Structure formats: C-alpha cells, structure tokens
Backbone as CSV, one residue per row, in Angstrom:
resi,resn,N_x,N_y,N_z,CA_x,CA_y,CA_z,C_x,C_y,C_z
1,GLN,109.076,75.871,105.413,107.741,75.332,105.326,106.745,76.478,105.328
2,VAL,106.407,76.938,104.136,105.528,78.083,103.959,104.182,77.614,103.432
3,GLN,103.126,78.109,104.038,101.769,77.768,103.633,101.064,79.004,103.091
4,LEU,100.355,78.827,101.974,99.568,79.880,101.363,98.124,79.417,101.304
5,VAL,97.206,80.263,101.762,95.796,79.915,101.793,94.997,80.981,101.064
6,GLU,94.378,80.585,99.953,93.545,81.502,99.181,92.107,81.455,99.674
7,SER,91.398,82.547,99.467,89.986,82.620,99.793,89.322,83.671,98.921
8,GLY,87.998,83.662,98.893,87.252,84.679,98.186,86.632,84.243,96.877
9,GLY,86.927,83.034,96.431,86.344,82.560,95.195,84.866,82.261,95.352
10,GLY,84.205,82.071,94.221,82.792,81.770,94.245,82.168,81.905,92.883
11,LEU,80.845,81.872,92.865,80.068,81.992,91.641,79.557,83.418,91.508
12,VAL,79.868,84.053,90.392,79.433,85.418,90.131,78.884,85.517,88.715
13,GLN,78.181,86.606,88.459,77.657,86.859,87.129,78.643,87.656,86.297
14,ALA,78.563,87.495,84.999,79.393,88.292,84.102,79.186,89.775,84.382
15,GLY,80.285,90.516,84.411,80.233,91.935,84.703,80.396,92.267,86.167
16,ASP,80.342,91.268,87.016,80.454,91.474,88.452,81.918,91.635,88.865
17,SER,82.125,91.887,90.145,83.457,92.046,90.711,83.688,91.048,91.829
18,LEU,84.956,90.758,92.080,85.322,89.789,93.099,86.735,90.091,93.578
19,THR,86.983,89.870,94.854,88.313,90.044,95.412,88.786,88.744,96.043
20,LEU,89.938,88.279,95.608,90.566,87.100,96.178,91.652,87.521,97.152
21,SER,91.842,86.727,98.197,92.872,87.006,99.182,93.741,85.779,99.387
22,CYS,94.977,86.024,99.768,95.920,84.952,100.051,96.710,85.336,101.293
23,VAL,96.675,84.473,102.302,97.423,84.689,103.533,98.603,83.727,103.551
24,VAL,99.780,84.250,103.840,101.016,83.482,103.801,101.563,83.318,105.203
25,SER,101.926,82.100,105.556,102.474,81.837,106.879,103.947,82.203,106.945
26,GLY,104.457,82.319,108.163,105.873,82.544,108.365,106.242,84.005,108.522
27,ARG,107.521,84.223,108.720,108.042,85.549,109.013,108.772,86.192,107.841
28,PHE,108.710,85.591,106.665,109.482,86.084,105.535,108.635,86.599,104.391
29,PHE,107.384,86.958,104.655,106.491,87.405,103.605,107.060,88.600,102.837
30,SER,107.686,89.526,103.534,108.220,90.717,102.884,109.395,90.416,101.965
31,TRP,109.929,89.209,102.037,111.001,88.782,101.154,110.483,88.088,99.896
32,TYR,109.192,87.945,99.767,108.608,87.214,98.653,107.988,88.153,97.631
33,ALA,108.351,87.959,96.376,107.513,88.461,95.306,106.302,87.534,95.222
34,MET,105.140,88.091,94.916,103.912,87.310,94.919,103.257,87.326,93.549
35,GLY,102.528,86.266,93.265,101.829,86.188,91.999,100.498,85.476,92.122
36,TRP,99.613,85.776,91.193,98.359,85.048,91.041,98.365,84.353,89.682
37,PHE,97.981,83.107,89.675,97.867,82.314,88.460,96.482,81.687,88.416
38,ARG,96.087,81.216,87.256,94.808,80.534,87.144,94.919,79.377,86.163
39,GLN,94.059,78.403,86.357,94.045,77.240,85.482,92.608,76.800,85.244
40,ALA,92.210,76.815,83.996,90.901,76.342,83.592,91.004,74.889,83.154
41,PRO,89.898,74.146,83.184,89.938,72.739,82.782,90.503,72.561,81.377
42,GLY,91.456,71.651,81.240,92.046,71.371,79.956,93.061,72.385,79.475
43,LYS,93.378,73.366,80.299,94.319,74.400,79.907,95.521,74.435,80.841
44,GLU,96.588,75.065,80.373,97.778,75.233,81.188,97.568,76.332,82.216
45,ARG,98.287,76.225,83.317,98.247,77.281,84.311,98.874,78.544,83.726
46,GLU,98.195,79.671,83.881,98.665,80.905,83.275,98.791,82.022,84.297
47,PHE,99.696,82.920,84.002,99.947,84.078,84.845,98.792,85.055,84.767
48,VAL,98.410,85.594,85.916,97.360,86.608,85.983,97.936,87.961,86.385
49,ALA,98.637,87.998,87.509,99.210,89.249,87.994,100.349,88.958,88.953
50,GLY,101.300,89.879,89.023,102.426,89.742,89.921,102.731,91.046,90.621
51,ILE,103.404,90.943,91.763,103.739,92.118,92.551,105.084,91.897,93.226
52,SER,105.878,92.952,93.311,107.194,92.876,93.913,107.101,92.831,95.430
53,ARG,108.250,92.679,96.083,108.298,92.532,97.535,107.604,93.660,98.275
54,THR,107.847,94.880,97.843,107.296,96.050,98.525,105.963,96.506,97.957
55,GLY,105.576,95.958,96.810,104.370,96.407,96.150,104.584,97.570,95.210
56,SER,105.828,97.999,95.046,106.116,99.145,94.200,105.991,98.835,92.715
57,SER,106.106,97.564,92.348,106.011,97.158,90.952,104.958,96.077,90.802
58,THR,104.100,96.235,89.811,103.064,95.247,89.537,102.930,95.026,88.042
59,LEU,102.336,93.908,87.689,102.074,93.590,86.296,100.844,92.707,86.217
60,ALA,99.974,93.004,85.276,98.821,92.171,84.994,98.934,91.603,83.587
61,ALA,98.495,90.376,83.414,98.516,89.756,82.096,97.598,90.503,81.140
62,ASP,97.909,90.414,79.850,97.102,91.101,78.847,95.633,90.692,78.913
63,SER,95.375,89.444,79.255,94.020,88.942,79.279,93.154,89.586,80.359
64,VAL,93.792,90.154,81.385,93.047,90.753,82.487,93.414,92.207,82.720
65,LYS,94.308,92.745,81.916,94.778,94.116,82.111,93.612,95.094,82.058
66,GLY,93.583,95.975,83.046,92.500,96.930,83.153,91.338,96.440,83.981
67,ARG,91.302,95.148,84.278,90.215,94.562,85.045,90.676,93.966,86.366
68,CYS,91.982,93.811,86.536,92.517,93.196,87.743,93.571,94.086,88.382
69,THR,93.551,94.137,89.697,94.539,94.881,90.460,95.087,93.993,91.572
70,ILE,96.400,93.849,91.613,97.045,93.080,92.660,97.618,94.044,93.693
71,SER,97.513,93.678,94.959,98.035,94.508,96.034,98.500,93.614,97.170
72,ARG,99.276,94.185,98.087,99.749,93.408,99.225,99.826,94.262,100.469
73,ASP,99.720,93.603,101.606,99.877,94.237,102.902,100.891,93.405,103.664
74,ASN,102.130,93.861,103.687,103.199,93.079,104.300,103.031,92.926,105.811
75,ALA,102.339,93.863,106.433,102.098,93.765,107.864,101.122,92.650,108.198
76,LYS,100.302,92.253,107.225,99.303,91.215,107.440,99.592,89.940,106.662
77,ASN,100.747,89.865,106.023,101.125,88.683,105.235,100.052,88.331,104.212
78,THR,99.510,89.343,103.547,98.372,89.135,102.669,98.598,89.763,101.304
79,VAL,98.204,89.043,100.262,98.173,89.580,98.914,96.755,89.406,98.379
80,ASN,96.264,90.413,97.666,94.898,90.402,97.159,94.883,90.534,95.648
81,LEU,93.807,90.055,95.057,93.553,90.239,93.634,92.133,90.746,93.473
82,GLN,92.000,92.002,93.076,90.700,92.596,92.824,90.364,92.436,91.351
83,MET,89.215,91.862,91.071,88.782,91.626,89.710,87.445,92.303,89.463
84,SER,87.297,92.875,88.297,86.058,93.533,87.909,85.738,93.188,86.465
85,SER,84.527,93.550,86.061,84.069,93.263,84.699,84.346,91.818,84.315
86,LEU,84.037,90.927,85.207,84.344,89.521,84.991,83.542,88.945,83.834
87,LYS,84.153,88.015,83.132,83.514,87.342,82.020,83.748,85.843,82.131
88,SER,83.036,85.090,81.323,83.098,83.640,81.433,84.511,83.098,81.236
89,GLU,85.307,83.774,80.438,86.678,83.345,80.199,87.553,83.420,81.443
90,ASP,87.094,84.117,82.477,87.839,84.213,83.727,87.604,83.017,84.636
91,THR,86.688,82.143,84.274,86.398,80.974,85.085,87.621,80.067,85.166
92,ALA,88.064,79.781,86.380,89.264,78.968,86.589,89.492,78.789,88.083
93,VAL,90.424,77.906,88.404,90.950,77.842,89.758,92.091,78.840,89.848
94,TYR,92.029,79.717,90.822,93.033,80.750,90.995,93.991,80.369,92.114
95,TYR,95.282,80.468,91.822,96.325,80.077,92.755,97.189,81.261,93.143
96,CYS,97.532,81.312,94.401,98.480,82.282,94.928,99.854,81.626,94.997
97,ALA,100.900,82.371,94.665,102.247,81.828,94.667,103.236,82.834,95.235
98,ALA,104.292,82.323,95.851,105.328,83.156,96.459,106.692,82.748,95.934
99,LYS,107.524,83.751,95.683,108.893,83.510,95.243,109.854,84.312,96.102
100,ARG,110.856,83.653,96.633,111.904,84.358,97.365,112.638,85.277,96.408
101,ALA,112.821,86.531,96.822,113.419,87.530,95.951,114.280,88.486,96.758
102,PHE,115.254,89.072,96.083,116.163,90.012,96.723,116.128,91.389,96.088
103,ASP,115.216,91.588,95.138,115.084,92.874,94.493,113.609,93.222,94.371
104,ALA,113.315,94.216,93.550,111.953,94.724,93.415,111.261,94.190,92.168
105,SER,111.595,92.986,91.758,111.045,92.408,90.545,109.762,91.632,90.812
106,TYR,108.974,91.474,89.763,107.865,90.541,89.757,108.188,89.446,88.749
107,PHE,107.448,88.340,88.800,107.774,87.179,87.986,106.505,86.609,87.370
108,THR,106.609,86.154,86.132,105.447,85.698,85.380,105.447,84.204,85.091
109,SER,106.535,83.514,85.360,106.644,82.091,85.057,106.258,81.245,86.262
110,THR,105.462,80.208,86.027,105.093,79.302,87.107,106.318,78.644,87.721
111,ASN,107.311,78.345,86.895,108.507,77.658,87.369,109.360,78.518,88.283
112,ALA,109.137,79.812,88.290,109.936,80.710,89.109,109.528,80.699,90.573
113,TYR,108.342,80.242,90.881,107.795,80.364,92.228,108.130,79.176,93.116
114,ASP,108.342,79.470,94.387,108.770,78.466,95.353,107.618,77.816,96.109
115,TYR,106.563,78.563,96.356,105.451,78.077,97.177,104.125,78.381,96.507
116,TRP,103.159,77.467,96.697,101.851,77.582,96.071,100.739,77.294,97.057
117,GLY,99.626,77.976,96.877,98.437,77.692,97.651,97.631,76.574,97.025
118,GLN,96.519,76.244,97.663,95.687,75.130,97.213,94.716,75.524,96.107
119,GLY,94.520,76.806,95.908,93.638,77.301,94.873,92.239,77.597,95.373
120,THR,91.577,78.531,94.706,90.189,78.853,94.999,89.440,78.998,93.675
121,GLN,88.261,78.406,93.605,87.497,78.363,92.362,86.749,79.662,92.133
122,VAL,86.884,80.201,90.930,86.093,81.340,90.485,85.288,80.901,89.272
123,THR,83.981,81.028,89.355,83.103,80.667,88.260,82.267,81.874,87.869
124,VAL,82.327,82.246,86.605,81.598,83.406,86.099,80.521,82.916,85.144
125,SER,79.286,83.173,85.482,78.172,82.769,84.640,77.994,83.745,83.486
126,SER,77.432,83.254,82.390,77.215,84.086,81.218,75.902,83.748,80.552
C-alpha cells in the first residue's frame, strides 16, 4: 500500500519556471524507478521524465528535453521535476508514478508503473 502525493503545481506565465515534488510513503522508495507523466484535456497520458532507482540514469521526453530535469532524494522519499521555459503546451495534470525495479533502468510506459499519485495541475498562460 504505497501512496504518492504530488505538490507544486499552479498557474504560471509562459517562460516561467516551476518545480513539482512527489513524496512516496513506505520503506521501499529506493527500490522504485520513478516517473513523471502528464495528461491534458482530451489527450492521452504521456511520459515526461523518468529516473532510475539511484538517480544515475534519467530520461526526458522529446517534448520537454532541455527544459525539464528530474531528480530524487532517496533519504527523503522524494522525486522532483524542475521545469523551465514553460509554454502553453505544458498545461496538464502532472502525475508522479513508481515502479518496482531491480536494476538501474527508467521506464516510459504508463502500463509499466505500479503506483500513481493523484496529480497536480500545471497551467501555463500565454
């Protein structure tokens, strides 16, 4: 029974920066690969960024590459998503997800993840 709680969303202007955080309950955070996904109205949930168990490997989607950085602090059961140069196309509900893993991989498929947060809204004005 793992709970993920996202925070940090809000209304920002185009070109601004924002950092989202996700706190994961339980004692197995270091065993989880973590990911951020987003879903805009009328669209499918899409991968934003992923990070391996230790944080040694990361990947950002092409749509946000160069503008988003994912990081984690295993001592605090926390994964973050730093976003910059935001644009209206980034407007969506952002979800944190955890996947049990035994290696240093990251994962890009929604179906691969075991646990999901409730989401936090990011709205970028233009």
